[in-house]
DRENLUM-725333 format. One record per residue (C-alpha): x, y, z. Coordinates in pm, whole numbers, padded with zeros to 5 digits, always signed. Each point is the difference from the previous one (the first is absolute). Example, Ala and Ser with C-alpha at 12.3 -4.5 7.8 and 13.67 -1.06 7.14 Angstrom:
// DRENLUM-725333
+01230-00450+00780 +00137+00344-00066 
This chain:
// DRENLUM-725333
+11693+13801+10834 -00037-00371+00067 -00168-00172+00290 -00040-00361+00113 -00374+00049-00009 -00250+00224-00173 -00308+00177+00121 -00322-00055-00191 -00253+00278-00058 -00182-00107+00315 +00318+00013+00204 +00047-00377+00027 +00364-00103-00018 +00107-00257-00255 +00290-00218+00107 +00289-00118-00212 -00190-00318-00087 -00284+00199-00157 -00252-00078+00275 -00170+00284+00187 -00007+00011+00376 -00372-00074-00013 +00062-00311-00210 +00284-00108+00226 -00228+00038+00302 -00262-00215-00173 +00254-00270-00076 +00118-00004+00361 -00358-00023+00125 -00074-00293-00233 +00290-00186+00157 -00082+00106+00357 -00015-00241+00290 -00361+00087+00092 -00270-00156-00219 -00233+00296+00057 +00268+00236-00132 +00048-00218-00308 -00376-00013-00054 -00027+00379+00010 +00297+00033-00233 -00161-00234-00253 -00329+00191+00029 +00181+00329-00061 +00186-00146-00299 -00331-00098-00158 -00176+00323+00089 +00272+00210-00163 +00156-00224-00269 +00366+00061-00076 +00179-00207-00267 +00316+00010+00210 -00177-00210+00265 -00096-00290-00228 +00329-00182+00055 -00002+00050+00381 -00361-00121+00010 +00090-00312-00196 +00301-00064+00219 -00217+00023+00309 -00255-00237-00155 +00272-00264-00021 +00071+00006+00373 -00304+00144+00183 -00124-00249+00263 -00337+00163+00079 -00298-00082-00224 -00172+00337+00046 +00316+00186-00093 +00053-00220-00305 -00356+00070-00106 +00058+00373+00031 +00326-00028-00193 -00188-00169-00282 -00264+00273+00005 +00271+00267-00010 +00159-00161-00305 -00334-00012-00182 -00034+00374+00056 +00311+00068-00207 -00003+00024-00382 -00017-00352-00140 +00273+00076-00254 +00232+00056+00295 -00104-00292+00215 -00060-00269-00262 +00361-00045-00119 +00123-00013+00360 -00265-00257+00097 +00083-00217-00300 +00359-00001+00116 -00102-00095+00352 -00198-00308-00107 +00338-00145-00105 +00162+00077+00335 +00172-00275+00197 -00186+00121+00310 -00327-00183+00060 -00185+00293+00154 +00117+00235-00276 -00150-00230-00263 -00320-00052+00196 -00062+00368+00071 +00084+00106-00354 -00252-00249-00137 -00258+00114+00253 +00052+00361-00107 -00028-00094-00368 -00337-00159+00075 -00112+00328+00155 +00128+00207-00292 -00185-00221-00248 +00217+00112-00293 -00001-00285-00253 +00340+00100-00133 +00125-00203+00296 -00158-00322-00130 +00317-00134-00170 +00176+00011+00338 -00240-00263+00138 +00220-00286-00112 -00049-00371+00056 +00286+00017+00248 -00178+00262+00211 -00330-00187-00010 +00187-00304+00134 +00237+00192+00227 +00128-00226+00280 -00092+00265+00258 -00372-00033+00070 -00044+00370+00074 +00149+00091-00339 -00210-00256-00185 -00317+00124+00171 +00079+00359-00101 +00076-00113-00353 -00333-00184-00026 -00193+00304+00118 +00187+00230-00237 -00043-00238-00292 -00380-00011+00019 -00009+00380+00011 +00241+00054-00288 -00086-00290-00233 -00090+00126-00348 -00338-00087-00146 +00013-00343-00160 +00299-00121+00203 -00208-00120+00295 -00012-00371-00099 +00378-00016-00041 +00046+00170+00337 -00244-00243+00162 +00196-00293-00143 +00320+00145+00147 -00158+00066+00339 -00143-00351+00009 +00355-00139+00010 +00019+00143+00354 -00309-00181+00133 +00070-00196+00316 +00286+00229+00096 +00068+00130+00351 -00228+00046+00296 -00353+00131+00035 +00085+00367-00061 +00192-00076-00319 -00266-00236-00133 -00278+00246+00074 +00193+00275-00179 +00043-00219-00308 -00368-00099+00005 -00102+00365+00015 +00225+00081-00295 -00149-00281-00207 -00355+00094+00097 +00075+00358-00106 +00066-00131-00352 -00358-00128-00015 -00103-00258-00257 +00344+00020-00163 +00135-00197+00295 -00247-00289-00030 +00187-00215-00257 +00327+00019+00192 -00177-00089+00324 -00184-00289-00160 +00326-00137-00136 +00172+00028+00338 -00294-00162+00178 +00036-00310-00212 +00374-00049+00036 +00284+00063+00239 +00041-00068+00366 -00292-00011+00245 +00102+00346+00128 -00009+00146-00350 -00334-00162-00080 -00157+00114+00326 +00124+00355-00047 -00132+00006-00356 -00341-00131+00108 -00022+00249+00286 +00086+00285-00236 -00260-00118-00249 -00258+00003+00279 +00094+00359+00080 -00015+00091-00369 -00361-00118-00019 -00096+00112+00351 +00209+00300+00112 -00182+00007+00333 +00118-00349+00092 +00260+00006+00274 +00348-00111-00107 +00040-00233+00296 -00330-00171-00070 +00081-00029-00371 +00337-00158+00080 -00147-00256+00238 -00269-00092-00250 +00261-00035-00275 +00215-00222+00219 -00296-00232+00056 -00062-00021-00373 +00365-00080-00070 +00007-00259+00278 -00298-00170-00160 +00182-00008-00331 -00209+00253-00185 +00065+00330-00171 -00330+00163+00089 -00274+00114-00232 +00130+00360-00038 
């Protein structure tokens, strides 16, 4: 005898689309109008991982307006088997939607699986959307293979002078995270380019040598050096 749905051993009905009522409830909660409901749904999805929820979690990542919920969505995705999430995340970094790209990159940085490294393309590192570029920079310094740090630093240095304070600070932090491998690229940028590029390079070099130096102070000091026509003493 046929039926439009089937009962599992636990008594949960499976609909015609192959999704159980429990899964369908989770999907509805993830898309709910109340942020607290979405937060709890993301928490539940991470507490009891279900491969069927990876796609709904990713879809919600692309549109979720609340930071805390997005953070929980990322956590939930990292709780699922990486062989399930990784291919889906690599697809999302090529999405036309800015937030989808940004959140997928952020999640890749949390997973830390270096199989994702080839997805960190030059185009993503220079993405026109600042939030995507920032996520790409953070992911890149986590995923970069040993020995590829100088090349990554050279690529990141092409973005010096870009955007506002938050974007510049994010780039500086990424370069500082590369350690001494970033020094040649920073030195080169400090000696050429526009005043903004030179100042950003000098400020980042200051942070590289003195991580406790405040970014704002380092920027102001670098601007004074550039205004006086120098490139600093490193």
